[in-house]
N, C-alpha and C positions, 0 to 999 in steps of 0.2 A: 436622318438617324441611322438608316441602313448603311449609308456611305461612311458614317463615323465608326460604326461597328467594324466595317470592312477594313478601314484604315488602321484601327487598333489591332485587329487580328494580323494584318500584314506586317505591322511594325514589330510585333512580338508573337510569332506563330507558335513557338515552342511553349511559351507561357500559357497561352490560351488553349493549346492542345492538352496541356497538363490539367487545366481547369475542367475541360470536357471529360478527360479520363477519370478525374476524381469524382465528378458528378455521376458518371456511369457506375462507378464502384459503390458509391453511397446508395444509389437506388437499388442495387442488388443486395447489399448487406453481407456481413461476414459469414453468416450461416450458409448462404447459398454459394459463396465463393470457394470456401474450403471444402474439398471433396470428402465424401464419406469414406470410411475404411472399406476394404474389399468386402462385398456382400453385406456391409453394415451389421456385423455380428453383435449380439447382445453382450453385456459385460462378462457373464460367467461362461459363455459358450463361444469363445473367440476361435475362429478358424484361420490358422496361419500355417503356411508351408513349413514343414520341419517336424522335429520330434515332439511327441505329446506324451506326458506322463501325469500320473495323479499326484496331487499334493494334499496329503491328509491333514496337515497342520492348519492350513488356512482355507481348505475346501476350494482351491482354485487349481486349474491345470497348469503344470509347468510347460512352458513353450520355449522354442528356440528360434531366434530371428537373426538374420544377417543383413548388413547394410553398411553404408559409408557414414562416417561422422561428419556432420554438416557445419559444426561450429566448434569453437574452443571450449573444452570442458570447464565448467565453473564449479568452484568449491562450495560446499554446504557444510553445516555443522555435523559433527559425529563422523567425519571422514567421508561424507557422501560427495560424489561428483555427479553433475548433471550435464548432459549433452544431447544433441538432436541426431537421430539416426534416420537416414533416408533409405528405404528398402528398394528392392529391385523394381517393384511396381510403382515407385514414386511416392509412397506414403511417408509422411514425416511423423516420427514418434519421439516423444521426450523420454529419454532413458536415464535411469538412476542406478548407480552402483555404489556399494558400501563395502568398506574393508572389514575383515574379520575382527580386528582389534579396535575398530571404531576411530582409528587415527588417520589412516591413509588408504585410499582406494587403490587397489593393485590389479594388475592383469596377469595372465598366466605366463606370457612371454616377457622378454626384456624390452619390448617395443612400447614406448609411452603412448598414452592416449593423446591423439593429436587430430586436428581438423584434416579431413581427407583420408584418414586411415580407414580400412575396412575392418569391421568388428563382428564377432559372433557372440550373441548374448543369450544366456539361459536364465529364464525367470518367468514372470507372470504379468499380465496386462492389468491395468487399472483405468477406470474412467476418471478424468480430472473433475474435481469438485467445483461446483459453482459457489458463489458467496453464500454463506449460511445466514448472514444477517445484513441488514441495510448498512451501506457504507463500507462493508468488508471487501477486501481484495478478491476479485473474481478470477480465480486461477484458470477456470475453463475458458472464459472470455479472452484472457490474456493469451492462452495457447492458440486460440482460434486466430488471433492476429498474426501468429507465426505459422499458420497453416497446419496446426497440430490438433488432432481430435482425441488422442488417447496417449497414455503413458505406459512405460515398461520398467519394472524394477527387477534388477538382476537378483536371483535367488542366492541366499547364503546356505550354509550347511544345515542350519536348524529349520530353514524353510523347505528344503528339498532333501529329506532323508534318503530318498531312493537314488540320489545322484552322488553319494559319497565317493564312489569309485569311478564316477564318470568324469567327463571333461569339466574344467572349472567354469564358473558362471560367466566370466568375461575372457574373451580370447581375441587378440588382434590377428587377423588372417593375412593382412598385407599392410605395409606402411603407407604413409601419405605420399602424394606425388611430389615432383620436384619443386613446384611453386609453393605448395603448402609446407614442405620441408624447409624451404628457405625462410618462409614467414615464421615457422617454429624456431628456427635458429636465431632469428632476430629477437623473438620473444625471450628465448633463453639468455642471449647475450645481454639484453636490456636488464633482465632480472638480476643477473650476476653482477653487472656493472653498478647498478643502483645499490644492491646489497653490500658491495665491497667499498664503494666510494662515498656513500651518504652516511655520515656517522650516526645521526639520530634515527632511531628505529621507527617512530611514528612518521617522520618526514619521508623515510624510505618507502614505507607502505603507501603514503599518499602519492609520492612521485611515480611509483610503479603503476598505481591505479590511473594516474593522469596520462602516463605514456602509452600503456598497452592494455589498460583495463584489468590488470591483475595485481594483487597486493603482495604476492610472494612466489616462491618456487613450488608451492603446493604442499609444503611440509608443515605449515603452521597449524596450530591446534585451535580449538574452539575459543580459547581466551584471546588469541590474536584476532580472530574473526569478530569477536564481541567488541574488542577495543576499537577496531576499525569501524564497526557499525556505529559506535558511539561518536567517533569523529565525523562520520558521514551525517549522522543525525544533527550534530551541531552546524555543519555546513548547510543543511536543509533549513534549519530554523533561522539561520542568518540570511537565507535567500541566495546563497552562492553555490548550491549543489551542482549547478551546471559546470562549474570548474572541474569537478571530478569526472564528468562525462566527456569522453573523447568526441570532439566536434570540430567546428571550423577553426577555432583558436589553435587547437593542437596541430591539425593538418597544415594550417597556415604557417606555423613555426617550422615544421619539417620542410615545407616547400621553400620558405625564405632562406633557411640555413643552407640547403643544398644549392639553391640558386646562387647565393653569394659565394659559396665555395667554388663553384664553376666559373663565376665571374672573376674571382680573384686569380684564377688560373689563366685568364686571358681570353676566355671564350666570349662570344657575342651574347647579347640578351636572348636571341632566338635559340642558339645552341645550348645555352645554359638552361633555359626553360625546358627544352626537349630532353636534356639529360636528367633533369630533376624529376620528370614524370615517372620513370620506373621506381624511383625511391618513394614517391608519394603513394603509389599503389601497393608496393611491398609493405609500407607502413600501415596502409589501410587494412590489408589482409592480416598483418600481425596484430593489429588493434582489435580484431574481431569482426570486421566488416559489418558493423552495426549501421542502422539507418543514418544517424548523424555523420558517421565517418564516410559512408559512401556519398552522401550529399556533398560534404565538403570536398572530397576527392574529385567528384565530377565537376564541381564549380572551379576548383583549382586547375583541373585539366583544361576546362574551357578558357580560363584566363591565360594559361600558358600558350595554348594553340592560337587564340585570337591575337596575342602579341607576336607570335611567330609568323603568322601569315599577314600581319599588318591590318587586321580588321578590328573595329571597335568592340569593346567588351560590354555586354549588356547583362546586368545582374539578374533581371527578371527572366531573361532567356536562359541563363545558366541555371537558375533555380527551377524553372520549368523542365529543363532537360534532366536535371537530377531527379525530379519527381517522377518523370516518365520512366527513367531507368529503374528506380527503386520499385515502383508499383508494377512494372512489367514483370519483374522477377517474383514479386509476392504481393498481389493486389490487396490481401487482407492486412498488410502492414499499415494501410491507411487508418485502420481503427486502433492502432497502438498508440500509447502515450508518447513513446519516443519519436515516432514520425510526426505527430501533431505538434509537440512542443518544439522540436527542432525546426520544422518548416515555418511554424508561426513566428518564432523568435527571429529567424533569418529574414522572413518577409517583412517583419516590423522594422528591423535594422535597415534593410534596403529601402523600404518605403520612406522612412523618416530621413535617411541620408539624402534623398532627393529634394527634401523640403527643409533643409537646415535653417532655422531662424537666425536672425541677425545677432541675437545675444550669445549664440554659440560661436560665432565667427569673431574671435578675439585676436588682436595683434600679438599679444604676449604668448609665446609658445607654451610655457608651462600652464598658464591659465586656460589656453585653448585646448591643451591635452586633457586637463581635468574636466572641462566643459564637454569635450567630446565623449569621454567615458560616461559622464552622467547622462548625456543625451542618448547614447547607445543603450545604456542600462534601462533608461526610461522607456525607450521604444520597445525593447525586448520584453520588459515586464508588462507593458501595456497590452501587448498582443498575446501574452501567455497567461494573464491573470484568470480568465474564465476557465482555462484548461487546468491550471494548477489548483483552482478552487474545486473543480469537479473531481480530479484524480486524487488529490492529497488533502483536501478539506482545510487548507490553511493559506494565510496570506502573510508575507513577511513585511513588517513595518520598517525594518532596518536594512532592506535590500540595497537601497541606493548607497548608503554609507558603506555597507559591506563590500559591494562591488568596487567602490572607490579604493578601498584598502586592500582587497584580495586580488583583483585582476592584475595590477602591476607586479605584485609578488609572485602570482602564479605564472605570469609571463617570464619573469626572471628565472623561476625554478624550471620551467619547461625548456627554455633555451639552454640553461646550464646543464640540465639533465640529458638532453640530446647530445650536447657537446661532450659530456662525460662518457656516454656510450661510444661515441666516435673515437675520442682520445684513448679509450681503454685498449684499442687495437694499435695505437700509434705511440703515445707518450703517456704512461700511466701517472706520473706526477701531475700532469695537467688535468687528467681525469679526476684525481683526488681533489684538486683545487676547485674544479667545476662542481663536484659533488658537495663540497663544503659550502659553496655559494648557494646551491639548491637547498641544502639543509637549513641554512640561515633564513632564506626567503620563506620556506614553508613553515618553519617554526614561528616566524613573525606572523604569517598569515593565520596559522592555527590559533595563536594567542589572541589575535584580533577577532577571529570567528568565535572563539570560546567566550570572550567578553561580551560581544554583541548578541550572541544567541541566548545569553542568560539575563539580558535586560528584560524587565517585566513587560509583557505584551510584545516581545520581539516578533513573535509569530502568533497571530490570532486565528482561531477557528472560524471558518466560513462555510456556508451551505453551498451545495452545487447549484450553479445557475441553470435556469431553464432555457428553452429555445428562444423565447422572446427577449430575455435579458441578453443572451449571447449575441443575437442579431443586432440589437440596439448598441451593445458595447462595441462590436467590431465596426459597425457603421460609423460610430463616433471616432474610433481609433483611426480609421482610414482617412477621415476628413479633417481631423484635428491639425495635422501638420500643414495641410493645404491652406487652411484658414489662418494659421499662425504666420504664413508668408505674406498674407495680405496686411496692408498697413493700417487701414481704417477700421475694418470690421473684424480684425483678428480676435480681440478679446471677447466681443459680444458673440461672435460665431462659435468660438471654442466653448464658451460657457453654455450656449444654446445646445450644441451637440452633446456635451456631457450631461446636460439636464435631461435630454431625451433618453440617454442611456440609463441614467439613474432612475428615471421615472418608472421604468419597467423592472427595476431591480428588487424592490422590497418584497414582492410576492415570491421571489425565488431565493434571494440571498439570505433574507432574514426569516427566522422561524415564525410561522403563523399557524394557529390551530383554531378549530371551531369548537369541538367538545373535548371531553376527557379522552385520553388515549393511553393504552397500556401496551407496551412492546415486550414480548417474551423473547429473550435472546438465546440462541442455540449455542451451547458450548459445553466443555467438560465441567464447568462450574455453573452455579445458579446465578441468574441475573435477570431482572425485569425493571423496565423504566416506566414510571407513571408520569404522564404530563396532564396536569389539570387544566380546566378551562381558563383559569386566571394565571396561566403561564408559570405554574410551580413545577419543578422537576424533582422527582423523588425516585431514588434507586432502592430496590429491594434486593439485597445481597450483591456481592461482586466476587464470585468464586473464581478460582484459578486452577492451573495445572500443577501437579506435583513435578512433572517433567520440567527441569530448569531450562531446557532448550526451547520451550514453547511458552507463549504468553497470551492468555485470553484477553488481557487488557489491550495489548498492542495489536493483536490480530482482529479482535471483534469489538470490544466495548468502546475504546477510544475512537476508532474510525466511525463507529455509529454515532457517538456524541458529537463528533465533528460534522458529520453529515447533517445532523439535526441542528447544528449551530448552537449547541448547548455549551456555555462557558462556565456555568456554575450549577451545582446541585443543592437544592434547598435542604434536603435531608437524605441520609443513607441509613438503611436499616440492615443490620447484620443479625439474621434470625438464629444463628447458631455459631459457636466458636469452632467450626470445622473449616478446613482449608477450602473446601468446595463452596463456602459461603463468603469468605473474606479474602481469599488469596490474591485477588487483583486490585484491592482497594489502594494499596500504596502507589501503584503505577497510575491509577486513575487520579489520585490526589495531586500527583505531579503534573497532570495534564489539564485538569479543570479545578475550579475552586469548590470546596465542600464546606457548607455552612455548619452542619451539625451531623453527628453520628449517633444513632440509637442502637443499643446492643441488648441482648438478652441477659438475664442475671446468672447465666451459667458460668462455670469455671473452666478455663482452658490451660493445659500445661504445655502447649506447643510453643516453642521459642518464636516462631513466625508471628503468632498472635501477640506476644509481648512486644515484639519489634514494631508491629502495627500500632499498638497502644502508645508506645514511646514516640512514634512519629506524629500521632495525633496531638499528643501533649506538646511536642516541640513546635508544631505549627499552630498551636493554640486553637485547635478545633474542638468545641465542646462535645463531650461524650456523656450520654445519659442512659442509665438502665431504665427499662420500662416494664410495667406489670399490668396485668388485666385488672380493671377494664379501662386502661389508659386510652385516650383517643386524640387524634390530631384532625383539625379542620383546615382544609385548603380550598377556599371558595365554596363551591357547591358539592365538594367531595369530602370524604372522611376516611381516615385509617384508624381502625380500632384493634387494640390488642386483646386477643381472646385467651392467650396463655403466655406466661404462667401467672397465676394469681398469688402463689406462694412459692418460696424457694424450696425445691425438693432435693433430697439427698442424692437421688438418681439424676445426675446432670443431664442425661439425655431427655428427661421430661421437662427441662427448663427452656427448651427451644421456643422461640417466638412463633405464635400462630396469629396471623394478621388477616383482617377483613377490610378490603377496600370497597367503598360504596360511592357510586356516582350515579345520581338520578335513580333509575329503576334497575340498574345493574350492580352486581356485587361479585367480587372476586375473593375467594378464600385461599390464602397462602398457607397450606397445611404445615409446611416446614418440618414434617417428620414427627409430629406428636403421637403418643401411643394410642392404641385402638380404643381403650377405655375413655380417654379424653375425646377422641373423635366422635364416639357415640354420644357423649354429653354435649358436644358442640352441635350435633345434628338436631338436638332438641331446641337449641337457641337460634339456629339458622333455618328458617322455613325453607324446605326443599321446593324445587320447581323452577318456574320461569325466572330467567335473569341471573342464575347462579352459575359461576365458573369456578372450578377448583384447580389450583396449581400444585402439582405434586413434584417434589424435588427428586433428583436421581437417587439419592440415598434413602428414600422413604417409599420404596415400591411395595414393601410387604404390607398386607392388609388393605391395599388400595381398592381391591375388588369389593370388600364389605363397605368401605367408605363411599364408593360409587353408588352402592345400593341404598345406603342410609340417606345420602344427601340428594340423590337423583338430579345432578346438575345438568345444565344444557351441554356443557363441555367439560372435559377433564384434560388438562394439559400436562404432559410429563416430559421431562428433559432426559430421554433415554433412547438410545439408538436401537437396542434390541430388547424391547419390553417383554415381560412375562406373557405366556400364552393366554392367561385368563384376562389380560387387559385388552386383547384384540376384540373390541366391540364398538358399536356405534357410539359416537360422542367422544372417543379418545383421540387426542391429537398428539402425535409424537414429533417433537421439534426437529429431529434429525431425518425424518422421512417425508418426502414430498407427497402430498395428497394422502397421507395415511388415515386421516379422519374420514369417517363415513357420515359425518353430520353436515356435509356440504361446505366445509371450510378447507380449502387447499392450503397446506402449510409447507413452504419450502425454506427450511431453516428457521430463522427468527420470524415471529408472527406478530402482527399488529392488530389489536382489537380497537375499533372505534366505538366508544361507548356512548356517543351522542345519539345513536339509533339502536337501542336495545331490542332484541328479538321479541321478548315478551315481558310483561309486567311481573314483578316479584316482590314479596314482602320480606322484611328483614327481622321481624319479630321484636323481642324486647332488647335486642342489641342497640337499637336506636333510642331507647328510653334513657335519656341522659340522667334523669333524677335517680333511677334505679342504679345506674352505674356508680354514681357518687355514693349512694347509700350502701351498696355492697362492696365498695372499695376497701381493701385491706391495707392500703398504704396512705400516707398523708396526701391531702388533696393538692397541695402545691406541686407535688411530684406528678400526680395524675394529670394535671393540666399543663405540664411543662412544655409539651410539644405543640401547643396550639399555634398555627401559622395564620395570623389574621392581619398581616401587614405591619404590626407593631412589635410583636414578640416572635420568636423566643429570645 
């Protein structure tokens, strides 16, 4: 065995050296790899060399930092640009600048923001925020993978009133070096050529993104960014988002084009490969130098050099060398989604290519080409499925068909696009012809993607796999092609390996639960998910942002539902016709199936609310008004309406107040009812053990007296800066880590497992069903409309 290990290591030393390096980095972890900022200063007392002034508006100190821009600035909505600054002491900082008019970020000098330029920024530091809710994008963890621990936002005039006569917040002190300037010139030439010669606007945006990772020259507005985001979402749903990410396919086309150009000029293969290398690396720098680009450039360089010196090319060796180069520059990159997806897909393609089964080897060239694309897509998807499930919470069921339709079109568009950029300097009519070819190819690809992405269940939500599932999955993936090469045991062995992988899957991929569970999500709007013991999913409110550039549904609610593998909601309650209660429901309905919606009998004049009601009617989702003492049964749990019993002229008093009961625990959703009503409710809800009250952001007044009346175990409020009188034991603030003094740490969204309540509690006459029916002021068929018993509603 020792001899076998030695021979394997000797055959591919770079590959196994990369495995050792990866193992070492995994054992250390990202937190220990990324260095702390100088002296590890706290958030509000950052010590940075430079000028320090007081900022009265946001109670933060205005700082001044200098450093070199380490990457190409990326556009964000509202004219914001983001880039990485490396200071003199080696610290990496994520910097954000914003224009005064909200359209274009500008600098004080005429020198553009470019990679390699030295910049002086005036502004304030911020700590990157972790995920507020389960399944949400963890920005802090993402920055750690890039070696960044804090961010810096350039101050504007309203942020820094003391600096109105001082230097501007952004100043370029020296331009980029020769190599980066050349790469910047390539980027500019590419953007100009694509914009001029590709007639279709969406195709031009896609081609620019495919060539250099940029969709325009930086002057586009939020509408253009939103339109491209919609296109990118369609590509993701169809399982072909990798086409838009610069990787081996793109670098391979650049290498092949320049290699053929030099070969046509009469050079030998060795000389053509040697001359193509500078163009490969200039393109890699112009494309941003991301992990997939560097990996592909290193592997392409290995191929050219091995051909030049007459040595055999080993894909595993080249992949190992690329990994060593990438991780030596930034070890924390190992924990990024880009690194993991790029290297997993490449390893899968390489591994499966070594064991190509006989049914892929077809004599007919066209059929063999199609079979090759399917086999390559299958191998890449097989090795990236656990990662895609973990990072994005989805699985594309149409990926094979999409790749078959899109990859050939993308290849034609890439080749034509690169040719258009080259011909733009030589013969412009030829550049226009190449641009037209690229436009037609991408228009066809976009039409196919748009059709496939809108097929029902084209992309299904899945839960994140656990360690056992991932190990079983990759073990099966590695051995499947080996057994497929065998003649007699291939089918039985393949089925056996996949069975082992699937045997460990249900506990991780599919949602399982022991007892009732309630998750309070932290956002600008109100939202709580109730999961009952019998697998019913009930949403209480789905609030949103008034700011159109932000989306609570896309940022928080939908990722959370995908992480929980929830594909449908049995019921949604909208406790009030306020945007903070219903603003995200339209987007949620587009992502998951909603069986029924319950609303309060209040009246809303907001057009957004009418739009939501029209959408519910169009999708034929039943909508019911509910009154006290309406109740819903879901297994061993119940939801009871406590308010309103009658319609009041004051619409603010018509808000729904709900009581969720599961075993000995009860949660009271106050929903902003008035103080007189809360006092009356306190007589019906026996205070003491087992009671939790949920207080909405808009109902903080009078909460102190409510807390005294009900004496709950905990009171949960969705407020970042609650009133001073609320700072007491038992209060849990969803936006503050560990703010509760009751022993429950809360970091953003909070999950309560109700299968083990802290103390027994009584519910009083609320559970007396006969009294409810007797005291009901509405017809009984409406009062019992929401019963969920497996047969109705």
